[in-house]
N, C-alpha and C positions, 0 to 999 in steps of 0.2 A: 779770669786768670789768663795770663799771657801763655801762648803756645810756642814751644821751642821745637826745632827740627834736628833730629839726630838719626840719620840713616843707618849708622853703624851701631846703634844701641843694642845691647844684649846682656844677659846675666842680671845679677842683683844690684850692681853698681855701675855708674857711668861717669866718666870724666869729660867735661866739655873742653873744646879747644881753648887756647889762650885768648883769642879774640872774643869768643863768646863768654868766657869766664870773666874777662875784664868788663864786658857789658853788664853781666849779672851783678858783679861786685861794685863797680864804680858808677854805672848809669842807673841801674834799677835799685841799687843799694839793698840787695837781698842778703839775708843772714842765715846762719846755721839754724835749721829747724823750719825755715820757710818752705812752702810747697811750690812745686813746679809741675807744669803739664807738658808732656813731650809727645811728639809723634815720630814714627820712623818713616813716614811717607809710603809705607807698604801695607797699611791697613790697621795698624795698632796704635793705641793711645797708652801712655804711661803716666800714672800719678807718681810723683817722686818727691823726696824731701832732701834739702841740702844738708849734707853731713860735714862738708869742709868747703870753705870759700875764701878765695883771694883773687887778686887781679891776674894771677898767672894760672890758677887752677881752681875750678869749681867741681866738686864731686857730689853726686846725689845718690841716694839709696832708692831703689825702685820699690814702691809700696804696692802698686796694683797695675796690672796690664789688662786692657780690654781690646777686643777686636771689633772694628767697625765693619758692618756689612757693606759690600760694594754694590753700586747700582747694577741693575740687571743687564744693561747694554754695554757695548764697547764702541767708543767713538774716536776715530782718528781723522783729524782735519789736516790736510796738506795745503798750506796757504802761502802765497807769495808774500815776502816781506814788503811793506809799504815804503815809499820814498821817505816819508816822515816816520822814523822808527818809533816815535812816541805813540803813533796810532797802532802799530803792531804790538807794542808792549801793552797797550790798553786792551787789545783783543786777548792776549795771553792772560792778563789779570782776570778779566770778566769771564772768559771761558773756563778758567780754573774754578772760579766761584760757582758757576752754574753746574759744571760737571763735564769734563773732557778727559780722555785717557791718554791720547797721544797726539803730538803735533810735529809736523815736518815743515820747516821753512823751504819753500819750493822756488827754484829759479826757472823761469820760462823765457820764451823769446822776447816778450815785451817787458820783462822785469827791469825796473829802474834801479832797484837796490839788489846788488849781487854779493854783498858782504854783510854779515851780522856778527855781533859779539856774543858768542854762545854763553859765556860766563854771565853776562849781564841779563840775558833772557832767562837763564836758570834762576837768578836771584829774583826776578819778577815773579816767576812761577812759585818759588818758595815763599815769598812774602804773601802772595795771594792765598796759598794753601793755609798758611798760619793765620792770616786775617779772617778767613772764612771757617776756621776750625775743621779742616778736612784731614782725614787720615791717609789720603792717597795723593802722592805727588805725580802729576802728569809726566809722561815720558817725552822728552824733547830730543828729536833726532837732529843730526848735523844738517847744515844747509845742503840741499840735494838738487841736482839738475833734473830737468824734465825727463830726459831720456833715461837717466839712471833710475829715477823713481819708477817709471813704468816697467822697466826691465826687472826690478827687484822687489816690487810691491808684494806684500803678504796677501793671503786670501781672506776675503770678507764676504759676509752674506749679501751685502748691498754696496755697490760702488756707484757713486754719483759725481757729476761734474757740473758746477754752476757756471753759467755764462750769460752774456747779454744779447746774443744773436737771436733772431726770430727763428723759432723751430718748435716742433712738438716736444714739450717738456713735461716732466713728471713733477707733481707737487710733493712736498715732504709727506703729507698725509697719505698720498697714494703709494709712496716708495718705502716708507719705514714701517717695520713691524716691531712690536715690543720685544725686547730681549735680543735683538739682532746685533751683529757686529757691522759697523757702518764706516765706510771711507768716503769722505767728501773732499773734492778738489775745488779750491778757490783761487782764481787767477789774480794777476796784478792790476794796477790801475788801467792799463791798456787792454785788459782782458786776454784770454787765450787767443791764439791764432786759429784760423780755420783748419790748418794742418794739424795743430795740436788737438783740436776737437775730434778730428777724424782718427788720430792715433789713439785717443782715449776711448772712442767708440769701439775700435778694433780690440782694445784691451778689456772691453766689457763694461765700460762706464755708461750710465744712463744720464741724459741731459736733465738738469734739475732747475726748476723754477723756485725762486725765493720771494715771489710776489711780482706785482705789476710795475714796480718802480726800480730805477737803476740805483744800486747800493754801492757805497764805498767798499773796498776790499775787506776792511776790518769789520764793517757792519754786516756784510754778507756772511762772513765767518761766524759772527756771533748769532745771527738769525738761525743759521744751520744748527749750532750748538743748542740754542734754546728750543728749537723745534724737536730735536731728537730727545732732549730731556723731558719735554712736555708730553710727547707721545708715550714715554716710558713711565710716567707718573702713576 
């Protein structure tokens, strides 16, 4: 069954937007009495039945609500947008499927891309959430500069920064504990600068190794997500 996203759903009835109603009526050709499956992106699934449908308005009656248990950890990845935005969108999609809670597009000294279309990225996250039948929509923060991010970051149990320089680094297995809140920083194609690494260390970040090979930005981000999810299985 197709999953719909309705962040403002509440009560016993719900009316979809005109664009979503048109999609339901004209593209999917659903009729009164047909069943729909909805998530609010906040942990709840809703079984619903169409009570009225047209290209302008589709109304459903909520039959049943269930709450999905959230994974035990909290993962925030602050990752620089890639020059090729398709690669960044690929990361967002796969990270949502595997399990991520929060994403911050991060602008650093070596960033080649310093503009993103937030609406487009939100749509990628929404589509990935629906495709993978998840009840939680990852939080997407606005594009944030390096200095602003360090100054205003929240508190986490574990703070990690992945980079390609030779140094004593911690592995994910050494660093992550099950059920912990984790913040991972992933730099741009040109990596973080040494000055940024020093600033991160002063802010409490530990250097992180993601293996013995040099990874693309989006691959590094996904490896971090997969490792945290695996450790918490």
